[in-house]
Each structure stands twice: as structure tokens, then as C-alpha cells.
C-alpha positions as CSV (number, residue, x, y, z in Angstrom):
1,M,61.9,61.6,189.7
2,L,62.4,64.3,192.3
3,L,62.9,67.8,191.4
4,R,66.4,69.0,191.7
5,S,66.0,72.8,191.0
6,S,63.5,75.6,191.4
7,I,62.2,75.0,187.9
8,Y,58.9,73.2,188.2
9,H,57.1,70.7,186.0
10,P,54.4,72.7,183.8
11,F,51.8,70.7,185.7
12,L,52.4,72.6,188.8
13,T,51.7,75.9,187.4
14,L,48.5,74.7,185.7
15,A,47.4,73.0,188.9
16,L,48.2,76.0,191.2
17,S,46.1,78.2,188.8
18,I,43.1,75.9,188.8
19,I,43.0,75.4,192.5
20,L,43.6,79.4,193.1
21,S,40.3,79.6,191.1
22,L,38.4,77.5,193.3
23,S,38.6,79.4,196.7
24,N,38.4,82.9,197.9
25,S,40.4,82.4,200.8
26,V,43.2,84.9,201.8
27,Q,44.2,83.5,204.9
28,N,47.4,81.5,205.6
29,M,46.6,78.2,207.5
30,V,49.9,76.8,208.9
31,E,49.6,75.2,212.4
32,G,46.8,77.4,213.3
33,V,44.2,76.5,215.9
34,E,41.2,77.5,213.7
35,S,39.3,74.8,212.2
36,V,40.5,74.0,208.6
37,I,37.1,74.6,207.5
38,G,36.9,78.2,208.6
39,R,35.2,80.6,206.4
40,R,36.6,79.1,203.2
41,G,34.5,78.4,200.2
42,F,36.4,75.6,199.2
43,S,39.6,74.2,201.0
44,V,42.6,72.3,199.5
45,I,44.6,70.4,202.0
46,W,48.1,69.3,201.5
47,N,48.7,65.8,202.4
48,I,52.1,65.2,200.5
49,P,55.4,64.9,202.4
50,T,57.2,67.4,200.2
51,S,59.4,68.4,203.4
52,W,61.7,65.9,202.0
53,C,62.2,67.8,198.8
54,Q,63.4,70.9,200.8
55,H,65.6,68.7,202.9
56,R,67.2,66.7,200.2
57,Y,67.2,68.9,197.1
58,G,66.5,72.4,198.5
59,V,63.3,72.7,196.6
60,S,60.7,75.0,198.4
61,L,57.0,74.9,197.3
62,P,55.0,78.2,197.9
63,L,52.0,76.8,199.4
64,R,51.3,79.7,201.5
65,Q,51.2,81.9,198.5
66,F,48.5,79.9,197.0
67,N,46.4,79.5,200.4
68,I,46.8,75.7,200.6
69,I,46.3,74.3,204.1
70,H,49.2,72.4,205.1
71,N,51.2,71.3,208.2
72,S,54.4,73.2,209.3
73,K,57.4,72.3,207.2
74,E,55.0,70.4,204.9
75,R,55.1,67.2,207.2
76,F,52.9,64.3,206.7
77,Q,51.4,64.7,210.2
78,G,50.6,67.9,212.0
79,Q,48.0,70.2,213.3
80,N,46.2,70.9,210.2
81,M,46.3,67.4,208.5
82,S,47.1,63.9,210.0
83,I,46.8,60.5,208.5
84,F,47.2,57.5,210.6
85,Y,48.0,54.2,208.5
86,Q,47.2,50.8,209.8
87,R,50.7,49.7,210.8
88,R,51.0,53.0,212.9
89,L,47.9,53.1,214.8
90,G,47.0,50.5,217.5
91,L,47.1,46.9,216.8
92,Y,45.0,46.7,213.5
93,P,44.5,42.9,212.6
94,Y,45.1,42.4,209.0
95,I,46.8,39.5,206.7
96,N,49.7,40.9,204.9
97,R,50.7,40.1,201.2
98,Q,52.8,37.1,202.4
99,G,49.7,35.5,203.8
100,S,50.9,36.1,207.5
101,K,48.2,37.0,210.1
102,V,49.2,40.3,211.9
103,N,47.8,41.2,215.3
104,G,45.5,38.1,214.9
105,G,44.8,38.7,211.3
106,L,41.0,38.8,211.4
107,P,39.1,41.4,213.3
108,Q,37.3,38.9,215.3
109,L,40.8,37.6,216.6
110,G,42.2,41.1,217.4
111,S,42.6,42.4,220.9
112,L,40.4,45.6,220.8
113,N,41.5,46.7,224.3
114,A,45.1,46.4,223.6
115,H,44.7,48.1,220.2
116,L,42.8,51.2,221.8
117,S,45.5,51.5,224.5
118,L,48.3,51.7,222.2
119,A,46.4,53.8,219.7
120,E,45.6,56.3,222.6
121,M,49.3,56.8,223.1
122,Q,50.1,57.0,219.4
123,I,47.5,59.7,218.6
124,S,48.4,61.6,221.7
125,D,52.0,61.8,220.7
126,V,51.1,63.1,217.2
127,L,48.5,65.6,218.0
128,R,48.5,68.7,220.2
129,K,45.6,69.6,222.5
130,T,44.6,72.5,220.2
131,F,44.2,70.0,217.3
132,R,41.2,71.1,214.9
133,G,42.5,69.7,211.7
134,L,41.7,66.7,209.4
135,A,42.3,63.2,211.1
136,V,42.1,60.4,208.7
137,L,42.1,56.6,209.4
138,D,43.6,54.7,206.5
139,W,42.7,51.1,206.9
140,E,42.5,49.3,203.6
141,A,43.4,45.6,204.2
142,W,39.6,44.8,204.8
143,Q,35.9,46.1,204.5
144,P,33.3,46.3,207.1
145,V,30.9,44.9,204.8
146,W,31.4,41.1,204.1
147,M,30.5,41.4,200.3
148,W,33.0,44.3,199.9
149,N,35.9,41.9,200.5
150,F,36.6,40.7,197.1
151,G,39.8,40.2,195.2
152,T,42.5,40.4,197.7
153,G,40.1,40.8,200.5
154,I,38.4,37.4,199.9
155,V,41.1,36.0,202.3
156,Y,39.1,37.5,205.1
157,R,35.9,35.6,204.2
158,K,38.0,32.4,203.7
159,F,39.6,32.5,207.1
160,S,36.4,33.7,208.8
161,K,34.7,30.6,207.5
162,K,37.5,28.4,208.3
163,L,37.4,29.7,212.0
164,V,33.8,29.0,212.1
165,R,34.1,25.4,210.9
166,W,36.8,24.9,213.6
167,K,34.4,26.0,216.3
168,H,31.5,24.3,215.0
169,P,32.4,21.4,212.9
170,D,28.7,20.2,212.6
171,M,27.4,23.3,210.8
172,S,26.2,23.0,207.2
173,E,28.1,25.3,204.6
174,E,25.4,27.7,204.6
175,E,25.5,28.0,208.3
176,V,28.9,28.3,208.4
177,K,28.8,31.3,205.8
178,S,26.0,33.1,207.7
179,E,27.9,32.7,211.1
180,A,31.3,33.8,209.7
181,K,29.7,36.9,208.1
182,A,28.0,37.8,211.2
183,E,31.2,37.5,213.3
184,F,33.4,39.4,210.8
185,E,31.0,42.3,210.3
186,L,30.4,42.5,214.1
187,A,34.1,42.5,214.8
188,A,35.0,44.9,212.0
189,R,32.3,47.4,213.2
190,T,33.5,47.4,216.5
191,F,37.1,48.0,215.6
192,M,36.3,50.8,213.4
193,E,33.7,52.4,215.7
194,E,35.6,52.1,218.9
195,T,38.9,53.6,217.2
196,L,36.8,56.6,215.8
197,R,35.2,57.1,219.2
198,L,38.5,57.1,220.8
199,G,39.8,59.7,218.3
200,V,36.8,62.1,218.9
201,R,37.1,61.5,222.6
202,L,40.8,62.6,222.6
203,F,40.3,65.5,220.1
204,P,36.7,66.5,219.8
205,E,37.4,69.4,217.5
206,G,39.2,67.2,215.0
207,L,37.7,65.9,211.6
208,W,37.6,62.6,212.0
209,G,36.7,59.8,209.4
210,F,38.1,57.0,207.3
211,Y,39.8,57.1,203.9
212,G,37.7,55.9,201.1
213,F,34.2,56.0,203.0
214,P,31.7,56.1,202.0
215,S,32.3,53.7,199.0
216,C,30.6,53.7,195.7
217,Y,32.2,50.9,193.6
218,N,31.5,52.5,190.3
219,N,34.9,51.3,188.5
220,H,33.2,48.5,186.3
221,G,32.9,49.6,182.8
222,Q,35.0,52.8,182.7
223,G,36.1,53.5,179.3
224,Q,33.2,51.4,177.9
225,S,30.2,52.6,175.9
226,G,27.2,53.2,178.3
227,Y,29.1,53.9,181.5
228,T,27.1,56.3,183.7
229,G,29.2,56.4,186.7
230,Q,26.4,55.5,189.0
231,C,27.3,53.6,192.3
232,H,26.9,49.9,192.1
233,N,23.5,48.5,192.6
234,G,22.6,48.4,196.4
235,T,25.5,50.5,197.5
236,E,23.1,53.1,199.0
237,I,21.6,50.6,201.1
238,L,24.8,49.2,202.3
239,N,26.2,52.5,203.1
240,D,22.8,53.2,205.1
241,N,23.8,50.1,207.0
242,L,27.0,51.7,208.1
243,A,25.1,54.2,210.2
244,F,26.9,53.1,213.2
245,L,30.1,54.5,211.4
246,W,28.6,57.8,210.3
247,Q,27.4,58.6,213.8
248,H,30.9,58.8,215.2
249,T,32.4,60.2,212.1
250,T,33.0,64.0,211.8
251,A,34.2,64.2,208.2
252,L,33.9,62.0,205.1
253,Y,37.0,61.2,202.9
254,P,35.8,59.3,199.8
255,S,38.5,58.6,197.1
256,I,38.4,60.1,193.6
257,Y,41.6,58.7,192.5
258,L,42.0,58.5,188.7
259,W,43.4,55.5,186.7
260,R,45.4,56.4,183.7
261,K,42.9,55.0,181.4
262,L,40.7,57.8,182.1
263,A,43.0,60.5,181.2
264,G,41.0,63.2,179.6
265,H,38.0,61.0,179.6
266,T,34.4,62.2,180.4
267,H,34.0,58.9,182.4
268,A,36.5,60.5,184.9
269,Q,34.0,63.3,185.6
270,L,30.9,60.7,185.8
271,M,33.0,58.6,188.2
272,V,33.9,61.5,190.5
273,R,30.4,63.1,190.2
274,H,28.8,60.0,191.7
275,R,31.4,59.3,194.4
276,V,30.9,62.7,195.6
277,L,27.1,62.9,195.4
278,E,27.0,59.6,197.4
279,A,29.3,61.1,200.1
280,L,27.2,64.1,200.2
281,R,23.9,62.2,200.5
282,V,25.7,60.2,203.4
283,A,26.7,63.5,205.0
284,S,23.2,65.0,204.8
285,Q,21.3,62.0,205.9
286,H,23.6,60.5,208.5
287,S,25.0,63.5,210.3
288,P,24.9,63.2,214.0
289,G,24.3,66.9,214.4
290,T,22.1,69.4,212.6
291,E,24.7,70.5,210.1
292,A,25.7,68.0,207.2
293,L,29.0,66.3,207.7
294,P,31.9,68.1,205.8
295,V,33.1,66.2,202.7
296,F,36.8,66.1,201.5
297,P,37.4,63.9,198.5
298,Y,40.8,62.4,198.4
299,T,42.6,63.0,195.1
300,R,46.0,62.8,193.6
301,V,48.1,65.0,191.4
302,A,49.1,62.1,189.5
303,F,47.3,59.0,188.1
304,T,47.0,56.1,190.4
305,H,50.4,54.0,190.7
306,T,52.1,56.5,188.3
307,L,54.1,59.8,188.2
308,A,52.0,60.9,185.3
309,F,50.5,64.2,186.3
310,L,46.9,64.9,185.4
311,N,46.3,67.5,182.7
312,R,43.8,70.5,182.9
313,T,40.9,68.4,181.9
314,D,41.6,65.8,184.5
315,L,42.0,68.6,187.0
316,E,38.7,69.8,186.2
317,H,37.2,66.4,186.5
318,T,38.6,66.0,190.0
319,L,39.1,69.3,191.7
320,G,36.5,71.2,189.8
321,E,33.8,68.8,189.8
322,S,34.2,68.3,193.5
323,A,34.0,72.1,194.2
324,A,30.9,72.3,191.7
325,L,29.0,69.6,193.6
326,G,29.5,71.6,197.0
327,A,32.2,69.6,198.7
328,T,34.0,71.3,201.5
329,G,37.3,70.8,199.9
330,V,39.8,68.2,198.7
331,V,42.6,66.4,200.2
332,L,45.7,66.1,197.8
333,W,47.6,63.0,198.7
334,G,51.0,61.9,197.5
335,E,53.6,59.3,198.7
336,L,57.2,59.9,199.1
337,S,57.9,58.8,195.5
338,F,56.5,62.0,194.0
339,A,57.2,64.6,196.7
340,K,57.1,67.6,194.3
341,S,54.1,69.7,193.8
342,K,52.4,72.9,194.9
343,I,48.8,74.1,195.2
344,G,46.3,77.0,195.8
345,V,42.5,78.1,195.7
346,R,39.5,80.3,195.1
347,N,35.8,80.0,194.1
348,C,32.5,81.9,193.6
349,S,31.5,82.0,197.3
350,K,32.3,85.9,197.4
351,R,30.1,86.8,194.4
352,M,27.2,84.4,194.9
353,C,27.1,83.8,198.8
354,N,28.5,86.9,200.5
355,A,31.7,85.0,201.3
356,Q,29.4,83.1,203.9
357,G,29.0,80.0,202.0
358,R,30.2,77.8,199.1
359,C,28.8,77.3,195.6
360,A,27.2,74.0,194.3
361,R,25.3,73.0,191.2
362,R,21.6,73.5,191.3
363,D,21.6,70.3,189.1
364,P,24.5,68.1,190.2
365,H,24.4,66.5,186.6
366,S,24.5,69.7,184.7
367,G,28.2,69.6,184.2
368,Y,28.6,73.2,184.9
369,M,32.0,74.2,186.5
370,I,32.7,77.1,188.7
371,P,34.5,79.8,186.6
372,L,38.1,79.7,186.7
373,H,40.0,82.9,187.7
374,G,41.2,84.8,184.5
375,T,39.3,82.8,182.0
376,H,35.5,83.4,182.9
377,E,35.5,86.2,185.4
378,A,33.1,88.3,183.4
379,L,30.3,85.6,183.5
380,P,27.2,87.6,184.7
381,L,26.0,87.1,188.3
382,S,22.6,86.1,187.0
383,D,24.2,83.3,184.8
384,M,26.0,82.1,188.0
385,R,23.0,82.2,190.3
386,S,21.0,80.2,187.5
387,K,23.5,77.4,187.6
388,F,24.7,77.4,191.2
389,K,23.2,77.8,194.6
390,C,24.8,78.5,198.2
391,I,25.5,76.1,201.0
392,C,25.7,78.5,203.8
393,F,28.4,78.3,206.6
394,E,27.3,77.7,210.2
395,G,25.6,80.9,211.6
396,W,24.3,82.0,208.2
397,S,21.1,81.3,206.1
398,G,19.4,82.7,203.2
399,E,19.4,82.2,199.5
400,H,22.7,84.0,199.3
401,C,23.8,83.4,202.7
402,E,22.9,87.1,203.6
403,Q,21.2,86.5,206.9
404,R,22.9,85.8,210.1
405,I,21.5,83.3,212.4
406,S,21.3,84.6,216.0
């Protein structure tokens, strides 16, 4: 249900106070040309189409007041944040819910040249030449790794094998599977790689990446005894095999959405921790440059597929955990159905890192959280430094980011 007055859900005040505690930025970022990373200790990016609230109900959200990075008029696409869905970027091949093949259905049957030609026009129509914001490609119908296409994704394996059988009727079943896997993964890789290359070529200052990557696959066992949150066995190797993707990526956007069964549960924190840690590992080991790739976990202010808002504990398990692990920031996503929220930020960057870096746990599994504004501000600096370290911004070094690199 949409807000019809200026009286906000209690969640909003809670979320604002928590996020305000995770950053020390005092600048407003609305349609600016400075990179959204800037000198922020921890960035919160608004990717919720709340402009509809203002237009339809006259509800205005004070995003500037809380230093949230957002687009002009809180639009879904703009100079600070743009997300490109599969149906609105080129000719992405996929099979819809009705089983119909769209744009060839399989990546190996798609027209790459036609896709890139259309995508170039669409991207250029949305972004200005000065774009330096987040550019997220949201392709979720299929995965580039064969074995990751399970559940509804099995249809891509099924039709890939059917295609090989049609071309090679004399092949054995094992040969069919091997050939289908090779053809699918090569085509999927090419579509993803070339689309990223296109975006980076057109807007090289943008932070380009795919939503949900890198993956972790740590949902199994949530809520059950013995759950550790660790990524599925072999995930690191499979993510390393996506080096072609990371070489053209300029930011990582793992998903840390919570299912309602994890409300208030410590398993939520474990799930988020290992997803963010895997993203940070990939960001460090596979960065095409000298600096680690920025990591912006995608989260929601409500539980997945619901309008039930997260409480304080849940927010600490998502926003707080991401900040404490050293993520660059988070993206708050929301669909039109719950266009009604506001956010803001602040962290220990100023105290710990001379405002030239962001804090991260020394031991990622310690569970220590960055102190929230108004609750633990008196925490001695020595305690902070024993629990957290600094990740310096570009151009700075030293244990506390006190040395400028000439």
C-alpha cells in the first residue's frame, strides 16, 4: 500500500538513523558529475522509483537530507544510478514464463550484432556524456555457468541439448551434453562480455557490472541447525572461471536480499557475510587495475516478494554487515509496488581513517559492527582500531590513510 500522507512508516525513521550512522559524507549527490564513490566512507544508492509517490500522492522523501545518492526527481534511471533490464537492453535472448523463445531463446541462437547495435542506441538515450554513476545490467533468465541453470533455468540446458541433437543426430547422450554445455557457455559468455565492453566503451567512467554477480549459492540450509553461510562447494572455482567477466567489469553487485524466514535470524548475517566476502575476494583477485573493484551489494528495505519491512536487526544484518566488511556501499532496490522509503548514511571513516578511507573488520567473522550514531559514539578509538582496519581511498596509504601518495 502506498503512502498517502507525510506520516512515514516507523521503519523509515529507523532505516534513516541506521544508514546515517554508516557514512560521514556531508555532500549531496544529485545528478553530479563526480563519481558516486567520491570520498565517501560508505555510500547508499537509491534505486527505488519513488518519484511516483510525489507525482501520485504528493509524498516527498528527504533523500538529500540523509545524503543518499539518487537520481534527479528520484527516477529509476539517471546520472547517478541506472539499471538496464533484459527487456529494455538490446535483444537479450531468453525463454519467457510461457515457454516462448524471445530473440532466439538461447544465447547461441541470438543475434549478437543486432543486440549490440540496439543496446548502443538505448544506452546512449538514457545516459549523458558525463555519466560516472552505477550502471547495472540485470539479466536473470539464465546464468553463464551451465550447472547454475537449475530450477526454471533447466529449460536452457534442455533446449541446448535438443539443438545439438538436431545438428548431430549420431552423437551419444554424453557427447550431446558436453557439446551443448560448451556451445551454451561460449554464447552466454560472449553476450555478457560484449555487452559489458560496449557499456564501458560508451561511458568509461561508469561503474558497470551485472546484478547478482558474483554468486555464492548459500541459501541451502537457512534456518536449520548447522548453517554456516559459506558459499556452495566449488563456487570460488566457478567464479574464478568467470575471469573474462571480471576483466571488463568496473563494479560488483552481489545480491543480499533476505527471505522472510530469516527475519531477525543470525543466519541472515551469515548469508550476507559470505556473499559479500566472496564479492570482495573477486574484487581483489580479479580487478583489471591496481585497485580492487568497488563492491555494492544489492539489498531491499523489505523482505523478498513482500511489503514487510526489515526491522533494526535485519538492517544491521544487511546494511551494517556490508559496511563492517568494507563494501564500498549498498544499493537499495525496490519495485514500484513499494515506492515509499527514504535513507541516509555515516561511518567511522573520519575517526579511524582520517576521512580518506573506509572501515572494515580486521577479522571478517568477528561480528563487530560499525558503531551507530547516537548509541556507541563514546566507544574509545583504541577499541575501534583493535576491531577495524582502514581501506584507503585512491591516492592515500598508511595504516590510517594518513599518507598521500604522490
